[in-house]
C-alpha positions as CSV (number, residue, x, y, z in Angstrom):
1,M,-22.4,-8.5,29.6
2,M,-19.8,-9.9,28.0
3,L,-20.1,-13.5,29.9
4,A,-24.1,-13.1,29.7
5,W,-23.9,-13.2,25.8
6,T,-21.8,-16.3,25.6
7,T,-23.5,-17.8,28.4
8,P,-26.8,-16.5,29.0
9,A,-27.3,-18.7,32.2
10,A,-24.5,-18.3,33.8
11,A,-25.9,-15.1,35.1
12,S,-27.7,-17.3,38.2
13,Q,-24.8,-19.5,38.5
14,P,-22.4,-18.5,41.5
15,V,-18.9,-17.1,40.2
16,L,-16.4,-18.9,41.9
17,N,-12.7,-18.2,40.5
18,L,-13.0,-14.7,38.1
19,D,-9.7,-15.7,37.0
20,E,-9.9,-19.3,35.6
21,D,-13.7,-20.0,35.3
22,L,-14.5,-16.8,33.3
23,T,-12.9,-16.4,29.3
24,V,-15.4,-14.7,26.1
25,G,-15.3,-15.4,22.6
26,L,-14.9,-13.5,20.0
27,E,-18.5,-12.8,19.1
28,A,-19.4,-11.9,22.5
29,F,-16.5,-9.1,22.7
30,S,-16.9,-7.6,19.5
31,R,-20.2,-7.3,20.0
32,I,-19.8,-6.1,23.9
33,A,-16.5,-4.2,23.9
34,P,-17.1,-1.6,21.2
35,A,-20.3,-0.2,23.2
36,V,-17.2,1.5,25.4
37,P,-15.5,3.3,22.7
38,I,-12.2,3.5,24.8
39,I,-12.0,-0.4,25.1
40,A,-12.3,-1.1,21.4
41,N,-14.0,-0.1,18.3
42,V,-16.6,-1.9,15.4
43,V,-13.0,-1.3,13.1
44,I,-10.4,-3.2,14.9
45,S,-12.3,-5.2,17.9
46,E,-11.3,-9.2,16.1
47,N,-7.7,-7.8,16.0
48,L,-7.4,-6.7,19.5
49,F,-9.3,-9.6,21.0
50,D,-6.6,-11.7,18.6
51,V,-4.0,-9.8,20.4
52,L,-5.3,-10.3,23.6
53,T,-5.5,-13.9,23.5
54,K,-2.5,-14.7,22.0
55,A,-1.5,-17.0,24.8
56,T,-4.9,-18.2,25.9
57,D,-6.0,-20.5,22.5
58,G,-8.9,-18.0,21.2
59,R,-10.7,-17.1,24.9
60,L,-10.1,-14.1,26.5
61,Q,-9.6,-14.6,30.5
62,F,-10.7,-11.6,33.2
63,S,-7.2,-11.5,33.6
64,I,-5.8,-10.4,31.6
65,Y,-8.7,-8.3,30.4
66,D,-8.3,-6.8,33.6
67,K,-4.5,-5.8,33.0
68,Y,-5.8,-4.3,30.0
69,L,-7.9,-2.3,31.4
70,S,-5.5,-0.8,34.0
71,G,-2.9,-0.8,30.9
72,L,-5.8,1.5,29.5
73,E,-6.1,3.6,32.6
74,R,-2.5,4.3,33.0
75,A,-2.0,5.2,29.7
76,I,-5.6,8.1,30.1
77,K,-3.2,9.2,33.3
78,K,0.2,9.8,30.6
79,M,-1.3,11.2,28.3
80,K,-3.0,14.2,30.9
81,T,0.8,14.7,32.0
82,Q,2.3,15.4,29.3
83,S,3.7,18.4,29.3
84,D,5.8,20.5,26.5
85,S,8.4,23.5,26.4
86,S,7.2,27.2,26.3
87,L,7.6,27.7,22.4
88,L,5.7,24.7,21.5
89,S,2.9,25.4,23.7
90,T,2.5,28.8,22.0
91,L,2.5,26.6,18.6
92,R,0.0,24.2,20.0
93,L,-2.7,26.3,21.6
94,S,-3.6,28.1,18.5
95,R,-5.1,25.2,17.3
96,R,-6.4,24.1,20.4
97,E,-4.2,21.2,20.1
98,K,-3.6,17.9,22.4
99,I,0.1,16.3,22.8
100,L,-0.5,12.4,22.3
101,E,2.9,11.1,22.9
102,V,6.8,12.2,23.3
103,D,10.0,10.4,22.6
104,G,13.3,11.6,23.3
105,T,13.4,12.9,26.9
106,V,15.4,9.9,28.4
107,T,18.9,9.8,27.4
108,T,18.4,5.9,27.3
109,Q,16.1,6.1,24.4
110,P,17.2,9.0,22.0
111,V,15.7,10.7,19.4
112,L,17.7,11.8,16.8
113,E,16.6,14.1,13.5
114,H,18.7,13.6,10.3
115,V,18.5,16.2,7.5
116,G,21.0,16.4,4.7
117,I,24.4,15.5,6.6
118,S,23.4,17.4,9.7
119,T,22.0,15.3,12.7
120,W,20.4,16.3,16.3
121,P,19.1,14.3,19.2
122,G,16.3,16.0,20.7
123,R,12.4,15.4,21.9
124,L,10.2,14.5,19.4
125,T,6.4,15.9,20.2
126,L,2.9,13.8,18.5
127,T,-0.3,16.2,18.5
128,D,-3.6,15.6,17.1
129,H,-2.2,17.6,14.0
130,A,1.5,17.9,13.3
131,L,4.4,16.1,14.6
132,Y,7.5,18.6,16.6
133,F,11.0,18.1,16.8
134,E,13.0,20.3,19.7
135,A,16.8,19.8,18.7
136,L,18.5,19.8,22.0
137,R,21.1,22.5,22.1
138,V,23.5,23.1,24.9
139,V,21.5,23.3,27.9
140,S,17.6,23.8,26.1
141,Y,15.8,23.1,23.3
142,D,16.1,25.0,20.1
143,K,13.0,26.3,18.6
144,P,10.5,23.7,17.7
145,K,10.2,22.2,13.5
146,I,6.7,21.3,12.8
147,Y,5.6,18.5,10.7
148,D,2.4,19.1,9.6
149,L,-0.1,16.3,9.3
150,S,-2.9,18.4,9.2
151,D,-3.0,19.7,6.6
152,D,-2.6,18.4,2.3
153,L,1.0,18.7,1.9
154,K,1.9,15.5,-0.4
155,Q,3.2,14.1,2.4
156,I,5.1,10.4,2.6
157,I,5.8,8.8,5.3
158,K,7.4,5.5,5.9
159,P,10.3,3.5,6.8
160,E,13.6,4.5,6.7
161,L,17.2,3.5,6.8
162,T,19.3,5.1,8.1
163,G,23.5,4.5,9.1
164,P,27.3,6.1,9.4
165,W,28.4,8.6,6.7
166,G,24.8,7.6,4.8
167,T,25.3,3.8,4.6
168,R,21.7,2.2,5.3
169,L,21.9,-0.8,7.7
170,F,19.8,0.3,10.4
171,D,16.2,0.2,9.9
172,K,15.0,2.1,12.7
173,A,13.6,5.5,11.6
174,V,10.8,7.3,10.0
175,F,11.3,9.4,6.3
176,Y,9.2,12.4,6.2
177,K,8.6,14.5,3.0
178,S,6.6,17.1,2.0
179,I,5.9,20.2,-0.3
180,S,6.8,21.8,2.2
181,L,10.0,20.7,3.4
182,S,13.0,22.1,0.6
183,E,14.7,18.7,2.0
184,P,12.7,15.1,3.6
185,A,13.4,14.8,7.4
186,V,14.9,11.3,8.9
187,I,14.0,10.7,12.7
188,E,16.0,7.9,14.2
189,F,14.7,5.7,17.4
190,P,17.7,4.0,18.2
191,E,17.3,1.2,20.1
192,L,19.4,-2.5,20.6
193,K,17.4,-5.2,19.2
194,G,14.9,-4.7,16.9
195,H,12.8,-1.4,15.5
196,T,9.8,-1.8,18.0
197,R,10.2,2.5,19.3
198,R,10.0,2.8,15.1
199,D,7.4,1.0,14.1
200,Y,5.3,2.5,16.8
201,W,5.7,5.5,16.5
202,L,5.8,5.3,12.3
203,A,2.1,3.8,13.0
204,I,0.9,6.7,15.2
205,I,2.3,9.5,12.9
206,R,0.2,8.0,10.0
207,E,-2.5,7.4,12.2
208,I,-3.1,10.9,12.1
209,L,-2.4,11.6,9.0
210,Y,-4.5,9.6,8.0
211,V,-7.3,11.3,10.1
212,H,-6.8,13.9,8.6
213,R,-7.1,12.7,4.9
214,F,-10.4,11.0,6.1
215,I,-11.8,14.7,7.1
216,K,-10.8,16.4,4.3
217,K,-11.8,13.8,1.4
218,F,-14.6,14.0,2.7
219,K,-15.5,17.6,4.0
220,I,-16.2,16.5,7.3
221,S,-16.5,19.8,9.7
222,G,-17.2,20.6,13.2
223,V,-18.4,17.9,16.0
224,E,-18.4,15.0,13.6
225,R,-14.5,16.0,12.8
226,D,-13.7,16.3,16.5
227,E,-15.0,12.5,16.8
228,A,-12.9,11.4,13.9
229,L,-10.2,12.6,15.9
230,S,-11.4,11.0,19.3
231,R,-11.3,7.9,17.1
232,A,-8.0,8.7,15.8
233,V,-6.6,9.1,19.9
234,L,-8.3,7.0,21.7
235,G,-7.0,4.2,19.3
236,I,-3.5,5.5,20.3
237,L,-4.4,5.0,23.7
238,R,-5.5,1.7,23.0
239,L,-2.2,0.6,21.2
240,Q,-0.4,2.2,24.5
241,A,-1.6,-0.2,26.9
242,I,-1.1,-3.2,24.4
243,Q,2.5,-2.2,24.4
244,E,2.4,-1.6,28.1
245,I,0.7,-5.3,29.0
246,S,2.1,-7.5,25.7
247,A,4.8,-9.3,26.6
248,V,5.4,-9.8,22.9
249,N,7.4,-7.0,21.4
250,S,6.2,-8.1,17.8
251,V,2.4,-6.6,18.2
252,C,1.4,-4.9,14.5
253,C,0.6,-1.6,15.8
254,E,-1.3,-1.1,12.6
255,T,-3.7,-3.2,12.8
256,L,-4.8,-2.0,16.1
257,L,-4.8,1.4,14.7
258,M,-8.6,2.0,12.8
259,F,-7.3,4.7,9.9
260,N,-4.3,2.7,9.3
261,L,-6.6,-0.9,9.0
262,C,-8.4,0.8,6.9
263,D,-5.2,1.5,4.7
264,Q,-4.6,-1.9,4.3
265,L,-7.7,-4.2,4.3
266,P,-9.7,-4.4,1.4
267,G,-12.6,-2.5,1.4
268,G,-11.3,-0.5,3.5
269,D,-12.6,2.8,1.7
270,L,-16.5,1.1,2.1
271,I,-15.7,1.5,5.7
272,L,-14.5,5.3,5.8
273,E,-17.3,6.1,3.1
274,T,-19.3,4.3,5.4
275,L,-18.2,6.5,8.7
276,A,-18.7,9.5,6.6
277,N,-22.5,8.4,5.3
278,M,-23.5,7.9,9.0
279,S,-21.2,11.0,10.1
280,S,-23.6,13.1,7.4
281,I,-27.1,11.3,9.0
282,R,-26.2,12.2,12.3
283,E,-25.4,15.6,11.2
284,L,-28.7,16.1,10.0
285,D,-30.2,14.7,12.3
286,R,-28.8,16.7,14.8
287,T,-29.7,19.8,12.1
288,N,-33.1,19.0,13.0
289,N,-33.5,18.2,15.9
290,Y,-33.9,15.0,15.5
291,K,-33.9,12.2,18.6
292,A,-34.4,8.6,18.0
293,G,-37.6,7.2,20.2
294,G,-36.7,3.1,19.3
295,G,-33.4,2.9,19.7
296,M,-30.8,2.7,21.9
297,Y,-26.8,3.1,21.1
298,S,-23.4,3.5,22.5
299,I,-21.2,6.4,23.9
300,S,-19.3,8.1,20.8
301,S,-16.0,8.2,21.3
302,L,-15.8,12.1,21.5
303,A,-18.3,12.1,24.1
304,M,-15.9,9.6,25.8
305,I,-13.1,11.9,25.2
306,S,-14.6,14.4,27.3
307,N,-15.9,12.1,29.9
308,L,-12.0,11.5,30.6
309,G,-11.6,14.8,30.2
310,F,-9.1,15.9,27.8
311,V,-10.6,19.0,25.5
312,L,-10.0,18.3,21.6
313,G,-10.5,20.6,19.3
314,T,-13.2,23.2,19.3
315,S,-16.4,21.2,20.2
316,S,-15.2,19.2,23.2
317,G,-16.1,22.4,25.6
318,D,-20.0,22.6,24.6
319,L,-20.3,19.2,23.3
320,N,-24.4,19.4,24.8
321,E,-25.0,22.6,23.2
322,A,-23.5,21.1,19.8
323,G,-25.4,18.1,20.4
324,L,-23.9,14.7,21.4
325,V,-23.2,11.9,18.8
326,V,-24.3,8.8,19.7
327,G,-21.9,5.5,18.8
328,E,-21.4,3.2,16.4
329,I,-23.5,0.1,17.8
330,A,-27.2,-0.5,17.7
331,V,-28.3,-2.2,20.7
332,G,-30.3,-5.4,18.8
333,E,-29.4,-5.3,15.7
334,M,-26.2,-4.8,13.3
335,S,-25.1,-1.2,12.3
336,S,-24.1,-0.6,8.5
337,L,-20.6,0.3,9.7
338,E,-20.6,-3.7,11.5
339,K,-21.9,-5.1,7.9
340,V,-19.0,-3.0,5.8
341,V,-16.4,-4.4,8.7
342,K,-17.3,-7.9,8.2
343,E,-17.1,-7.8,4.4
344,S,-14.3,-6.7,4.1
345,Q,-12.5,-9.0,7.0
346,N,-13.7,-11.9,5.3
347,S,-11.7,-10.6,2.3
348,Y,-8.8,-10.2,3.9
349,K,-9.2,-13.7,5.0
350,K,-9.0,-14.5,1.7
351,T,-6.5,-12.5,0.6
352,V,-4.3,-13.9,3.7
353,L,-4.8,-17.3,2.1
354,A,-4.2,-16.3,-1.4
355,Q,-0.5,-14.7,0.1
356,E,0.5,-17.5,1.9
357,T,-0.3,-19.3,-1.4
358,V,2.2,-16.6,-2.8
359,D,4.5,-17.3,-0.8
360,G,4.5,-20.6,-0.6
361,V,5.9,-21.4,-4.4
362,K,8.9,-18.3,-3.9
363,V,12.0,-20.2,-4.8
364,D,15.5,-18.5,-4.1
365,G,18.3,-18.3,-7.0
366,I,17.9,-16.5,-10.5
367,D,18.4,-19.6,-12.0
368,T,15.8,-21.6,-10.7
369,N,13.2,-18.6,-11.1
370,L,14.0,-18.4,-14.4
371,A,13.3,-22.2,-14.6
372,V,9.7,-22.2,-13.2
373,M,9.4,-19.0,-15.6
374,K,10.2,-20.7,-18.6
375,E,7.9,-23.5,-17.5
376,L,5.0,-21.0,-17.1
377,L,5.5,-19.7,-20.5
378,L,5.9,-22.7,-21.9
379,P,2.6,-22.9,-23.9
380,V,3.3,-18.9,-25.1
381,M,6.8,-20.2,-26.5
382,E,5.1,-22.7,-28.8
383,V,2.7,-20.8,-29.5
384,V,5.0,-17.8,-30.5
385,E,7.5,-20.5,-32.1
386,W,4.4,-22.3,-34.1
387,L,3.4,-18.4,-35.2
388,I,7.5,-17.7,-36.7
389,S,7.5,-21.1,-38.3
390,L,4.5,-19.9,-40.4
391,I,5.9,-16.2,-41.1
392,H,9.2,-18.1,-42.6
393,W,7.3,-20.3,-45.1
394,D,8.7,-23.5,-42.7
395,D,5.8,-25.5,-44.4
396,P,4.3,-23.6,-47.3
397,M,0.7,-25.5,-47.3
398,K,0.1,-24.4,-43.8
399,S,1.3,-21.3,-44.2
400,L,-0.7,-20.4,-47.2
401,V,-4.0,-21.6,-45.8
402,F,-3.0,-19.5,-42.3
403,C,-2.9,-16.4,-44.8
404,L,-6.0,-16.8,-46.9
405,V,-8.1,-17.3,-43.9
406,H,-6.5,-14.3,-42.2
407,T,-6.5,-12.5,-45.1
408,Y,-10.5,-13.4,-45.3
409,V,-11.5,-12.1,-42.1
410,I,-9.7,-9.0,-42.5
411,W,-11.9,-8.3,-45.4
412,R,-14.4,-9.0,-44.2
413,G,-14.2,-6.9,-41.2
414,W,-14.5,-9.4,-38.5
415,L,-11.6,-9.2,-36.6
416,S,-12.9,-7.7,-33.3
417,Y,-15.2,-11.1,-33.6
418,A,-12.4,-13.3,-34.3
419,F,-10.7,-12.0,-30.9
420,G,-14.0,-12.5,-29.2
421,L,-14.3,-15.9,-30.1
422,M,-11.2,-16.4,-29.0
423,T,-12.1,-14.8,-25.6
424,I,-15.2,-17.1,-25.0
425,F,-13.6,-20.5,-26.0
426,L,-10.9,-19.4,-23.4
427,A,-13.9,-19.0,-20.8
428,I,-16.0,-22.0,-22.2
429,F,-12.5,-23.9,-21.5
430,M,-11.7,-22.5,-17.7
431,V,-15.7,-23.0,-16.8
432,L,-14.9,-27.0,-17.9
433,T,-12.1,-27.5,-15.9
434,R,-13.8,-26.1,-13.3
435,F,-16.5,-28.8,-13.6
436,C,-13.7,-32.0,-14.8
437,N,-11.6,-30.7,-11.7
438,Q,-14.1,-30.2,-9.3
439,G,-13.0,-32.7,-6.2
440,R,-9.1,-33.4,-7.7
441,P,-6.2,-32.3,-6.3
442,V,-4.6,-29.2,-8.4
443,D,-2.4,-30.3,-10.3
444,K,1.2,-28.8,-9.1
445,L,3.6,-27.4,-12.2
446,K,6.3,-29.3,-12.0
447,V,9.1,-28.0,-13.0
448,I,13.3,-29.4,-12.9
449,A,15.7,-27.9,-10.7
450,P,18.7,-26.3,-12.3
451,P,22.1,-27.7,-11.1
452,P,23.3,-26.3,-8.2
453,M,26.2,-23.7,-8.7
454,N,29.1,-23.2,-6.2
455,T,30.3,-19.6,-5.3
456,V,32.2,-18.6,-8.0
457,E,29.9,-20.4,-10.8
458,Q,27.5,-17.5,-9.5
459,L,29.7,-14.4,-9.3
460,L,30.5,-15.2,-13.1
461,A,27.0,-15.9,-14.1
462,V,26.2,-12.2,-12.3
463,Q,28.7,-11.0,-13.9
464,N,27.6,-11.8,-17.0
465,A,24.2,-10.9,-16.3
466,I,25.7,-7.5,-15.7
467,S,27.2,-7.5,-19.3
468,Q,24.4,-8.7,-20.8
469,A,22.4,-6.1,-19.5
470,E,24.8,-3.3,-20.3
471,Q,25.1,-4.4,-23.3
472,F,21.5,-3.7,-24.3
473,I,21.4,-0.5,-22.4
474,Q,24.2,0.2,-24.5
475,D,22.4,-0.7,-28.4
476,G,19.1,1.1,-26.9
477,N,21.1,4.3,-26.5
478,I,22.7,4.2,-29.6
479,I,18.9,3.3,-31.1
480,L,17.9,6.5,-29.4
481,L,21.1,8.3,-30.8
482,K,20.4,7.5,-34.1
483,F,17.0,9.0,-34.1
484,R,18.2,11.7,-32.3
485,A,20.4,12.4,-35.4
486,L,17.9,12.4,-37.8
487,L,15.8,14.3,-36.0
488,L,18.6,17.1,-36.1
489,S,19.6,16.3,-39.6
490,I,23.0,15.9,-38.5
491,F,23.0,13.1,-41.5
492,P,21.3,14.9,-44.3
493,Q,20.8,13.0,-46.5
494,A,19.6,9.9,-44.2
495,S,17.1,13.0,-42.6
496,E,15.4,13.3,-46.1
497,K,14.6,10.0,-46.7
498,F,13.4,9.4,-43.3
499,A,10.9,12.4,-43.6
500,F,9.9,11.3,-46.3
501,T,8.9,7.8,-45.0
502,L,7.3,9.5,-42.5
503,L,5.0,11.9,-45.0
504,C,4.4,8.4,-46.6
505,V,3.1,6.5,-43.4
506,A,1.1,9.6,-42.4
507,L,-0.9,10.3,-45.8
508,I,-1.8,6.3,-45.7
509,V,-2.9,6.8,-42.2
510,V,-5.3,9.9,-43.0
511,F,-6.5,8.4,-46.7
512,V,-6.5,4.8,-46.5
513,P,-9.1,3.2,-44.4
514,S,-7.6,1.7,-41.1
515,K,-8.7,-2.0,-42.5
516,Y,-6.9,-2.7,-45.4
517,I,-4.1,-0.5,-42.9
518,T,-4.3,-3.4,-41.1
519,L,-4.6,-6.2,-44.3
520,L,-1.4,-4.9,-45.4
521,I,0.6,-5.1,-42.6
522,F,-0.9,-8.7,-42.0
523,L,0.3,-9.2,-45.4
524,E,3.8,-8.1,-45.3
525,T,4.5,-9.9,-42.1
526,F,3.8,-13.4,-43.2
527,T,4.2,-13.0,-46.9
528,R,8.0,-12.0,-46.3
529,Y,10.0,-15.6,-46.6
530,S,7.0,-16.9,-48.9
531,P,9.1,-18.2,-52.1
532,P,8.0,-15.6,-54.5
533,R,8.8,-12.8,-52.2
534,K,12.2,-14.1,-50.5
535,A,14.8,-13.1,-52.4
536,S,13.7,-9.3,-52.4
537,T,12.7,-9.5,-48.3
538,E,16.5,-10.5,-47.9
539,R,17.7,-7.8,-50.6
540,W,15.5,-5.0,-49.0
541,T,16.5,-6.0,-45.5
542,R,20.3,-5.9,-46.6
543,R,19.9,-2.6,-47.9
544,L,17.8,-1.2,-45.0
545,R,20.7,-2.4,-42.4
546,E,23.2,-0.8,-44.6
547,W,21.3,2.6,-44.2
548,W,20.8,2.2,-40.7
549,F,24.5,1.7,-40.1
550,S,25.2,4.4,-42.8
551,I,23.4,7.0,-39.9
552,P,26.0,8.2,-36.8
553,A,24.6,9.2,-33.8
554,A,24.3,12.1,-32.1
555,P,27.2,13.0,-30.1
556,V,27.3,13.1,-26.3
557,V,29.2,15.2,-23.6
558,L,29.3,13.7,-19.9
559,E,29.5,16.0,-17.2
560,R,30.3,15.4,-13.4
561,E,27.8,17.5,-11.5
562,K,29.8,19.0,-8.6
563,E,27.5,18.6,-5.3
564,D,28.3,21.8,-2.4
565,K,29.0,20.1,0.5
566,K,25.7,21.5,3.5
567,K,27.2,22.8,7.0
568,K,26.1,21.3,9.3
């Protein structure tokens, strides 16, 4: 069907070589493959096509497609034969959970659980509702620990670094935290090279977490809930098949799982909202016993799961009684889901192009980045220097005109109009720049690179920066401690003056209109260094500094917290 979509006349031509002659493009694959949910779905079809055609220049060969289908068949058989312990089976059957993946059963590929300072090897099992870890004892597995993914427990699942004695060296672990746990757990997937196992497990764990968040957010229940779970399960099966046939270890697992991808794509929330709306419409049609007479639709994910022999959720067994859910592909037209996915993919491509420019302008070195920032902030710095010169009355005529004009603007209440006018001028400048520079190359920012520093100079620069940061933090702490002393009346005379000042400020704010307060602040700021006020300003500044230095800081006592060592 994909070949017929690409070249409709090919159906009447003899097929000579299945491996070399038959290739299809992205459009045919994206339109036909999602009609069978186990092969692809609308959201991830383009990414799946890119993975399958990475070595064939964007054309999908029949031989690769056949390997992919064989990989799917093996993944289905593997999932059907997954077994668990009797303890886990008792917990799992209460919610009719389906085992999706198991790891840690082979000694060459162990799974380690870190909780606090204790570490245990064991078996890790992922179902469509939770993650289970069974610690390995001498001859058997311990009672499984449950890391729930279906309830709203504020779960945080992310990559984590591990290492001996609490060091963070190896990027091969998954961090799990929820409000139901007293302390977070770290599950490590040791391997000699890379972190492929960790990335795979992180992706499939998040897929189950995200599908349950989707279900709870849109309050999906019944058959449609099982349909959403089926989409996640089929996505994991596809990922297993891709990992089996792919010769490249750098497969981005998140892009092949629908709910992971929706969490990353711009407009991914709109895709999920469209899915939920489609589910609501189908639920309403099923309630009213409505049957579409003219349209032809693909099979649903839940029906596909049922046909494969899986029992998922509570509706798979009586699917015919509950009403068969149709899929997301309609023959002869684009569904609303396909349209919103197309828009999201276009936005994502723009985001990728923008991110490439961001990555291209990143430079290494603190001194180089400071030079770039200084050049970018040069116009702002010039404006600030101009304002400072006006405040200090370096040119009395300019400062006088500036004060008179802005005083009149504030007095008449035109301040909001002034800001609005500045914004309009900025917008006009941007539009004129766009038309004037249309077709011209973008002017690159030219930055004079600082001279290179050797290792000793770099260490001295870092030490100097740390010392300055420490001094800045100390000064900030002293200011806070002095305010604490004022509030607690450690120095009563200064506290009384401070309280009286606060009372005066409060009365002014309450009884004086905001226009006059703004005018008062403006005049105080821009006339304090004018010739008539300069001497009094210096005198009052000196008195204020003396008063501030006379305030003692509140006392501080440093206590070392004693940590009890946890037993294994």
